[in-house]
ZALO-941580 format. One line per field, with one value per residue: residue in one letter; x, y, z of N, C-alpha, C, O in turn. Coordinates in nm, 4 decimals. Layout:
BEGIN
resn <- a,... .
nc1 <- X,... .
nc2 <- Y,... .
nc3 <- Z,... .
cac1 <- X,... .
cac2 <- Y,... .
cac3 <- Z,... .
cc1 <- X,... .
cc2 <- Y,... .
cc3 <- Z,... .
oc1 <- X,... .
oc2 <- Y,... .
oc3 <- Z,... .
***
This chain:
BEGIN
resn <- x,x,x,x,x,x,x,x,x,x,x,x,x,x,x,x,x,x,x,x,x,x,x,x,x,x,x,x,x,x,x,x,x,x,x,x,x,x,x,x,x,x,x,x,x,x,x,x,x,x,x,x,x,x,x,x,x,x,x,x,x,x,x,x,x,x,x,x,x,x,x,x,x,x,x,x,x,x,x,x,x,x,x,x,x,x,x,x,x .
nc1 <- 0.0842,0.0629,0.1098,0.0783,0.2439,0.2815,0.3545,0.5386,0.6202,0.5202,0.5593,0.3622,0.2530,-0.0215,-0.1227,-0.3708,-0.4774,-0.7236,-0.8120,-0.6449,-0.7172,-0.5747,-0.3757,-0.0988,0.1154,0.3545,0.6031,0.7954,1.1282,1.3144,1.4768,1.3219,1.3064,1.1729,1.1291,0.9815,0.7384,0.4065,0.1990,-0.1292,-0.3486,-0.6881,-0.8349,-0.8174,-0.7934,-0.6235,-0.3703,-0.2166,-0.1414,0.0278,0.2315,0.3295,0.4281,0.6279,0.7953,0.8900,1.0614,1.2281,1.4688,1.3886,1.4100,1.3777,1.4282,1.4096,1.1665,1.1098,1.1409,1.4318,1.5424,1.7148,1.7946,1.6812,1.4142,1.1273,0.8306,0.5603,0.2766,0.0373,-0.2308,-0.4336,-0.6474,-0.6500,-0.4414,-0.1067,0.1785,0.5078,0.7673,1.0916,1.3602 .
nc2 <- -0.1154,0.2169,0.5417,0.8943,1.1451,1.4698,1.5194,1.3222,1.0032,0.7024,0.3610,0.0990,-0.1849,-0.3543,-0.5835,-0.7920,-0.9518,-1.1366,-1.3204,-1.2529,-0.9951,-0.7686,-0.5419,-0.5035,-0.2680,-0.1976,0.0317,0.1268,0.2126,0.4049,0.2107,-0.0077,-0.1418,-0.2371,0.0191,0.1177,-0.0181,-0.0694,-0.1677,-0.2313,-0.2842,-0.3902,-0.3383,-0.1587,-0.3002,-0.5116,-0.4120,-0.4371,-0.7046,-0.7027,-0.5262,-0.6718,-0.8976,-0.7778,-0.6738,-0.9115,-1.0121,-0.8123,-0.5595,-0.2670,0.0766,0.3125,0.5850,0.6774,0.5747,0.3262,-0.0004,-0.1984,-0.3312,-0.5801,-0.4641,-0.2107,-0.0106,-0.0257,0.1312,0.2891,0.4488,0.7093,0.7183,0.8602,0.6931,0.5633,0.3684,0.2538,0.0428,0.1169,0.0202,0.0983,0.0787 .
nc3 <- 0.0000,-0.0852,0.0502,0.0987,0.2742,0.3645,0.1036,0.0546,-0.0533,0.0929,0.1749,0.2884,0.4826,0.6060,0.8500,0.9651,1.2584,1.3424,1.5472,1.7608,1.7886,1.6934,1.5023,1.2804,1.1446,0.9016,0.8056,0.5291,0.4259,0.1771,0.0690,0.0754,0.3190,0.6296,0.8529,1.0584,1.2757,1.3767,1.6394,1.6900,1.9272,1.9601,2.1898,2.4955,2.7327,2.6844,2.6931,2.9269,2.9167,2.6915,2.7824,3.0025,2.8696,2.7030,2.9037,3.0101,2.8166,2.7170,2.8065,2.9925,2.9380,3.1543,3.1675,2.9023,2.8430,2.7017,2.5539,2.5012,2.2089,2.0088,1.7639,1.7716,1.9089,2.1245,2.1909,2.3755,2.2453,2.2140,1.9907,1.7275,1.7168,1.9555,2.1218,2.0789,2.0071,1.9164,1.7044,1.6247,1.3999 .
cac1 <- 0.0000,0.1358,0.0369,0.1583,0.2374,0.3616,0.3986,0.6429,0.5622,0.5513,0.5085,0.3254,0.1787,-0.0976,-0.1613,-0.4755,-0.4888,-0.8588,-0.8218,-0.5733,-0.7761,-0.4598,-0.3231,0.0403,0.1451,0.4979,0.6388,0.9207,1.2112,1.3383,1.5429,1.2192,1.3265,1.0837,1.2009,0.8887,0.6244,0.3093,0.1102,-0.2535,-0.4483,-0.8247,-0.8938,-0.7229,-0.7743,-0.5158,-0.2408,-0.1428,-0.0811,0.1403,0.3387,0.3872,0.5055,0.7489,0.8821,0.9491,1.1643,1.3157,1.5047,1.3144,1.4840,1.2789,1.4607,1.3575,1.0324,1.1036,1.2114,1.5497,1.5470,1.8475,1.8261,1.5924,1.3430,0.9831,0.7742,0.4153,0.2351,-0.1046,-0.2612,-0.5653,-0.7473,-0.6378,-0.3101,-0.0296,0.3199,0.5857,0.9014,1.1745,1.4872 .
cac2 <- 0.0000,0.3430,0.6589,1.0153,1.2352,1.5891,1.4992,1.2208,0.8704,0.6017,0.2281,0.0316,-0.3100,-0.3758,-0.7226,-0.8019,-1.0787,-1.1306,-1.3942,-1.1771,-0.8606,-0.6802,-0.5141,-0.4577,-0.1919,-0.1740,0.1377,0.0932,0.3244,0.4101,0.0860,-0.1093,-0.2112,-0.1880,0.0975,0.1372,-0.1090,-0.0265,-0.2723,-0.1677,-0.3712,-0.3386,-0.3035,-0.1109,-0.3970,-0.6045,-0.3440,-0.4948,-0.8291,-0.6657,-0.4708,-0.7835,-0.9770,-0.7028,-0.6685,-1.0433,-1.0490,-0.6993,-0.4645,-0.1420,0.1999,0.3997,0.7243,0.7075,0.5147,0.2331,-0.1274,-0.2056,-0.4496,-0.6074,-0.3686,-0.0945,0.0225,-0.0455,0.2289,0.3047,0.5761,0.7362,0.7485,0.9224,0.5881,0.5006,0.3400,0.1579,0.0241,0.1493,-0.0342,0.1637,0.0075 .
cac3 <- 0.0000,-0.0876,0.0944,0.0902,0.3874,0.3327,-0.0343,0.0491,-0.0730,0.1931,0.1451,0.4125,0.4783,0.7290,0.8703,1.0659,1.3308,1.3987,1.6735,1.8635,1.7885,1.6819,1.3683,1.2730,1.0231,0.8791,0.7115,0.4631,0.3807,0.0320,0.0299,0.0945,0.4463,0.7344,0.9531,1.1695,1.2830,1.4766,1.6878,1.7321,1.9907,1.9464,2.3185,2.5961,2.8418,2.6508,2.7041,3.0390,2.8686,2.6053,2.8658,3.0785,2.7742,2.6659,3.0222,3.0324,2.7179,2.6823,2.9113,2.9798,2.9664,3.2183,3.1365,2.7682,2.8350,2.5893,2.5662,2.4155,2.1235,1.9544,1.6557,1.7749,2.0312,2.1271,2.2832,2.3801,2.1868,2.1949,1.8513,1.7123,1.7336,2.0867,2.1779,1.9988,2.0372,1.7974,1.6952,1.5232,1.3784 .
cc1 <- 0.0898,0.0486,0.1330,0.1349,0.3338,0.4298,0.5161,0.5769,0.6123,0.4918,0.4792,0.2516,0.1070,-0.1429,-0.2595,-0.4771,-0.6224,-0.8692,-0.7560,-0.6279,-0.6679,-0.4252,-0.1784,0.0574,0.2944,0.5138,0.7775,0.9943,1.2334,1.4108,1.4505,1.2452,1.2311,1.1655,1.1119,0.7799,0.5361,0.2180,-0.0122,-0.3486,-0.5871,-0.8795,-0.7863,-0.6972,-0.6641,-0.3768,-0.1559,-0.0740,0.0393,0.2582,0.4060,0.4754,0.6359,0.8464,0.9535,1.0633,1.2602,1.3503,1.4313,1.4028,1.3833,1.3036,1.4009,1.2192,1.0180,1.1793,1.3250,1.5485,1.6886,1.8881,1.7370,1.5272,1.1938,0.9272,0.6224,0.3805,0.0844,-0.1242,-0.3991,-0.6775,-0.7389,-0.4942,-0.2381,0.1103,0.3952,0.7250,0.9750,1.3113,1.5954 .
cc2 <- 0.1231,0.4510,0.7765,1.1005,1.3490,1.5720,1.4027,1.0838,0.7754,0.4700,0.1609,-0.0979,-0.3214,-0.5206,-0.7261,-0.9427,-1.0775,-1.2009,-1.3186,-1.0359,-0.7530,-0.6608,-0.4693,-0.3867,-0.1691,-0.0631,0.1084,0.2181,0.3161,0.2862,-0.0348,-0.1994,-0.1517,-0.1083,0.1359,0.0315,-0.0615,-0.1431,-0.2021,-0.2708,-0.3078,-0.2832,-0.2601,-0.2128,-0.4982,-0.5417,-0.4020,-0.6241,-0.8008,-0.6165,-0.5811,-0.8704,-0.9064,-0.6949,-0.8010,-1.0727,-0.9362,-0.6182,-0.3337,-0.0255,0.3005,0.5468,0.7659,0.6472,0.4231,0.1053,-0.1306,-0.3389,-0.4685,-0.5018,-0.2461,-0.0772,-0.0006,0.0510,0.2307,0.4420,0.5877,0.7704,0.8116,0.8212,0.5194,0.4884,0.2411,0.1438,0.0478,0.0889,0.0465,0.0979,0.1035 .
cc3 <- 0.0000,-0.0256,0.0947,0.2142,0.3599,0.1980,-0.0474,0.0413,0.0345,0.1466,0.2783,0.3829,0.6118,0.7334,0.9861,1.1253,1.4045,1.5339,1.7884,1.8787,1.7889,1.5346,1.3806,1.1402,1.0164,0.7771,0.6582,0.4184,0.2301,-0.0196,0.0488,0.2153,0.5492,0.8355,1.0717,1.1611,1.3981,1.5099,1.7465,1.7940,1.9764,2.0773,2.4179,2.7061,2.8112,2.6656,2.8163,2.9972,2.7795,2.6882,2.9461,2.9893,2.7378,2.7827,3.0464,2.9358,2.6806,2.8064,2.8841,3.0219,3.0222,3.1867,3.0019,2.7431,2.7142,2.6237,2.4649,2.3405,2.0711,1.8504,1.6571,1.9103,2.0133,2.2301,2.2738,2.3243,2.1905,2.0490,1.8442,1.7352,1.8691,2.1302,2.0882,2.0563,1.9070,1.8080,1.5895,1.5207,1.3433 .
oc1 <- 0.1838,-0.0727,0.2548,0.0210,0.4525,0.5470,0.5851,0.4879,0.7318,0.3849,0.5610,0.1962,0.1666,-0.1944,-0.2337,-0.4781,-0.6331,-0.9294,-0.8061,-0.5897,-0.6681,-0.4431,-0.1400,0.0187,0.3552,0.4467,0.8669,0.9329,1.1768,1.4072,1.4944,1.2108,1.2116,1.2590,1.1621,0.7347,0.5851,0.1658,-0.0007,-0.4219,-0.6007,-0.9615,-0.6779,-0.5901,-0.6155,-0.2761,-0.0344,0.0392,0.1419,0.3716,0.5287,0.5843,0.7426,0.9672,1.0654,1.1532,1.3635,1.2708,1.4134,1.4634,1.3120,1.2088,1.3479,1.1613,0.9262,1.2678,1.3152,1.5530,1.7731,2.0023,1.7187,1.5783,1.1411,0.9721,0.5637,0.4486,0.0125,-0.0441,-0.4720,-0.7896,-0.8142,-0.4320,-0.3011,0.1537,0.3519,0.7927,0.9265,1.3696,1.7095 .
oc2 <- 0.1308,0.4523,0.7587,1.1249,1.3273,1.6057,1.4020,1.0525,0.7692,0.4682,0.1650,-0.1177,-0.3008,-0.5743,-0.6696,-1.0414,-1.0242,-1.1465,-1.3203,-0.9643,-0.6610,-0.7511,-0.4053,-0.4387,-0.1261,-0.0629,0.0697,0.3169,0.2294,0.2587,-0.1494,-0.3176,-0.0303,-0.1605,0.1818,-0.0039,-0.0192,-0.2096,-0.1236,-0.3379,-0.1855,-0.1913,-0.3182,-0.2121,-0.5647,-0.6113,-0.4143,-0.6503,-0.8679,-0.6596,-0.5830,-0.9115,-0.9677,-0.7079,-0.8027,-1.1502,-0.9617,-0.6094,-0.2939,-0.0284,0.3659,0.6251,0.8762,0.6656,0.4393,0.1032,-0.0727,-0.4457,-0.3806,-0.4560,-0.1829,-0.1229,0.0042,0.0521,0.1809,0.5403,0.4894,0.8430,0.8158,0.8591,0.4254,0.5865,0.1542,0.2215,0.0041,0.1051,0.0615,0.0660,0.0626 .
oc3 <- 0.0791,-0.0461,0.0912,0.2540,0.3352,0.1809,-0.1493,0.1204,0.0631,0.0855,0.3702,0.2747,0.7176,0.6353,1.0924,1.0518,1.5150,1.6265,1.9009,1.9713,1.8706,1.4529,1.4786,1.0356,1.1144,0.6740,0.7335,0.3783,0.1634,-0.1395,0.0394,0.2145,0.5545,0.8962,1.1743,1.0522,1.5028,1.4205,1.8406,1.7213,1.9805,2.0763,2.4230,2.7668,2.9026,2.6519,2.8012,3.0377,2.7908,2.6673,2.9565,3.0294,2.7413,2.7633,3.0977,2.9688,2.6187,2.9000,2.7690,3.1290,2.9462,3.1798,2.9886,2.6361,2.6339,2.7091,2.3567,2.4015,2.0882,1.8494,1.5530,2.0125,1.9021,2.3448,2.1777,2.3536,2.1727,1.9900,1.9433,1.7691,1.8947,2.1709,2.0280,2.1414,1.8003,1.9096,1.4773,1.6244,1.3215 .
***
C-alpha cells in the first residue's frame, strides 16, 4: 500500500490478526526495508498483557520510556485511534 504524507511517498503493509484482535502496520524506507512497525491492539484492556510480555523479554529503559530491542526500540504511543506500540529500527 502506498500513501503520501507531506507529499512524500511512503510504502506500508498492514496485517490483521482477527483472533488476537490486533493489527500490525509496517512502514518501509526508500530501500524497501521496514524501519517502523506499529502494533494496534483493538482493546485497551489487553495493554497490560502486552506490557507484561514485553517486560518479560526486553530490558526497559525507564529514562527514555522504551524497551530495548536487539536492533531498535519499542515504545508506547497514543494514537488518534487510541493506543499503539511502535518499533523503530
